[in-house]
N, C-alpha and C positions, 0 to 999 in steps of 0.2 A: 564510429557508434555514438559520439554525444549527438548529430543531428540524426539520427534513431531515437533517439531517448526524448528528444524536445515534442514531439505529441503528444507522446504518453502524457509528458509532465503538463501539458495544454489541457490533456482530457482530464487529467488528474483535481488539477486548477478548477478547471470547469465544475467537476463534479462536487469538489467541495466546496465552491459558493453555493451550487444548487440546495449542495447537506443544508449549509449554512439560513438558506432561505426557508425551505421546508422545516428545519428545527421549531419553530414555533406553532405551526401549526398541527405537529403532532403534539407537544405540551398543554396545546386546549383544548385536545380532543377533549368530549364528553360523551356519554350514554346517557341514553333516556328513551319514554316510551312515551304512552297517556299518563304519566304519572307526573311528565314537568317537565322532560327532557324536548331534546334536539334530535333524536333519532326515530324514525317511523319503523326500525326496525330492529333487533339485536338477539346475539344468540347465537346457537348453532343447531342444526338439522339434519346432521351425520351426511351423509352422500348425498342429500336433496338439499343443503341449503340455500343453492342458489337456483333453485327449480322454480319454475314461475308457481305459485300454488292459489294466485288472485288477491293475494295480498301484499305490502311492498316489499320488498325487495329487504336483505338484512343487511344495513349501512353499517353496521358492527357486529364482529364475530370472526373467532378464532380460526374459522375455516377460510382455506383459501378456492377462489374460483377453479383454479388447475387440479384442486382436489381428487377431481372424479376421475378414475383411468378404466382402463379397458376392461369388459366382465370380467376375466380370467383372473387379471392382475387383482382386480378388485376384490374376487372371493377369494382369493389367497391374501391378499394383507388386512383386507377391511377395510381398505380406504385411507384416510389420511390418517397421522396420527392424532390428531386431536378427534377426529371421527372416533376411533376406536379408544379415545381415554378422556372422554368427556369430562369422568371425573376427578380425574390427576390435572390434566393439562390446563383446566381455569383456575387452579392456585395460583400457575407461573404466568394468570392472568390477574389474578387479583394484587398478588406481587409488584408485578413491575405497574399495576393501575396504585396502586400506593406509594411508590415511588413518587410519580410523575405526576398524579394529584392529591399526595397526602401533606401536601402545605408544609410549613412550619420551615428552619433551616435546615434539616435533616433530607426531609421531603424535597424540598427543591436543589440539594445538594446532590443527592442520589438522583432525582430523577434527571438532574442534567447529564452525571456522568453517565446510569444508563442510554440517554438518548446519544448521545455522544458512541457511548458502543455499538448502537442501533446503526448509527449511521456510518460509521467505520465497517462494518460487517455489511451494509449494502454496496460500499463501496468498494471492498475488497472481491465482495460478490460480480457486480460487474468485468471487474480485470480479470478476473477467473473466466467470466464468459466470453470476454472477448477475447481472451488467450485460446481457449478451446475452440471460437469460433476459426482463430488463424490461423491454429494448427491444421483441423480437419479441412480448410477449404479446399484446399488440392484434394480431396478424397473420393471416393467412387459415392456419385448422388443414389440417393434412393430411386430406384424404379416408379416412373409417370403412378403403376398402378398402386403401392402400397403406399405415395401421398395424396393422392385421391381418398383411398379409403379408409374413411371415417372414422375414430375411434368411440365407441361405444361405451356409454358412462354408468361405470356401476352404480345403483343406487336401492340396493337392500333387495329384499322379498316381501311381499305384499303377506300383511297376516290380518288375524281377525283380532278386535280385543270388545270384550264384553261390556253390558251393560254396567257392570260394577267399577270397571274402568272410566268410560265415560263421569260416575259417581265421584268418584276418586279426582278426577278433574275437576271438576267443577267444587268437591274442596278446597282443592290446593289454591282454587282460584279466587274463593273466601277470604283462607290463611292469609293469601301474599299481600290483597287488599289491607285485612288487617292491620299484618305487622307493618307495611308501609306507615298505614297512618298515623302508628308507635312510633316508625322507625326504627326499630327491633330486628337488628340485623342477627342475634343469636336464634331467633324464631326462624326467619329468611335462610340460615341455612340449612335449618329441617326441610324446608320447601321445594329449591334450587338446586343445580348447579354449581361446581363453586364458580366459572365463569358466569354465570348468570348474576350471582351475589356480586361479584366484584363492581359488576356496572352499575348494580341499586346503589353499592358501597357508597362509588365516587357521585352518585346522582346525591344521596345524603349528605355526604361532604361538601360537592357546589353546593346546596341550598344553607348548609349549614355558615361556610364563608360569606355566605349575602345574607346571615340574620333572617333566614328565612323559613318556612318548612310547611310541606304540604300536605296538608289534611286530606285522607280520602273515609265517606265513613257513610252510611246509609247504602251499602252496596245490595242491589237486587238484581241476582240475572235473570236476563228476561229471554234466552235462550243460549244452549250449549249445544251444538252438532258434529260429530265425529267427522271428521271431512279425507281423513287416510290415516293408515299406519302401515308399518313396515319393521324387519329387521336386519341387522346389520354383526353378521356375529349372535355373539351374548347379548345384546344391546337392541334394545324395543324400542320402537319411536311410533307416538302417537299424536293427529294435530287436528285441534279443536277450535269452529269458529264462536266466539265468546263475545254474547253483548249483553249490557247490563247497563243501569243507570246508578249515579251515583250523588253523594253533594262533596263537587273535588274542589277545593279553594286551596288559595297558601297565602298564608299569613308570619307577621312578625313574630318570629319565636317570643315568646314569653306576652302575650297582646292578647285579648279577648278580642275572638272575634266582633265585638258590638263597639270597641273600642275607636275612637276618629284614626283613621288613616292607617287601621289594622291591616286591611285587606289588601294583599299587595296582585293577586292576581284570580278570577273566581267567584263566586256567589257563596256563601254557606247556605243560604235559603231555595237555590233552584238547586235541582239535581240535574244533570246531565248524564247524554247518553253516549257510550262508545264502544267500537266495535272494533276487537282484533282475534287475532288469529294467534291462540298458543300451542308450544308442540311441548311434549314431556317425553323425556326416557328412562329408562328404566334396566336393569342388568336381570335375567331368570331369578326369580324368588325374593326381587329386591321390589321398594317400594317408589314408585313414579314420582320424579323428580321436573320441574319445569327445566327446559330447555332453552326455549326462545320466546321471545314476541314479535310480534306481526302486526302494525296495523292497515286496517281494511279504510 
């Protein structure tokens, strides 16, 4: 009995050490877009979150690459839990984000506690998968035909959205830029999913901790073009290409841009151009909310 348990103890020790090595990277993760962060894409696009759409992939999302399921299963289940509840699950992301990145004594304490819980859960999951694999190793394998048949991914049903919807997307784009420039989370809450709100909140917290703020003004939308739209159950998604110019710079909090050493990045006098793909989501009868941003 003792000899049999030694390999498991070795695996446990290895996983524990690996988890400890990965924990700092979890705690240092940051969200961002052209607003100043290091991520080229963030948010969720339902069942199409990880489809190639000509833009940067979602490097941060509550969706998982395994969320796609067979066509029949997807139609019945509506994709992953995150796909079916983008307005609810983002609250979980906001809670975790505030725990891990909120700062302060309680933020660090609970952040470490939550991280340990996550690591413990992952270790338990690995063990359960290993145990399951050992238990079924002697079972009847799937037929060659079944193994070779590729599973069709559920990706919703293409739909048409009107010019009025595109106008709404342009309005949301302008409002998000304005709210970001003021650091107005209350306004952002009316414009985006809770998941996206958690990412923007983390970015604002990061800037604040470094005693800087990113200012965006004089936004001029040069082009807005719908690229795809689809529905999944009672949710409707639409993605639009956005190109615009704006004064986008980072300044030390409380300092006038003209003060020596006040500008950290960018130029308050020279507009910069940005190209991004924005995805929006709403329930039938509800208003559109920003669901994802990808840089082009």
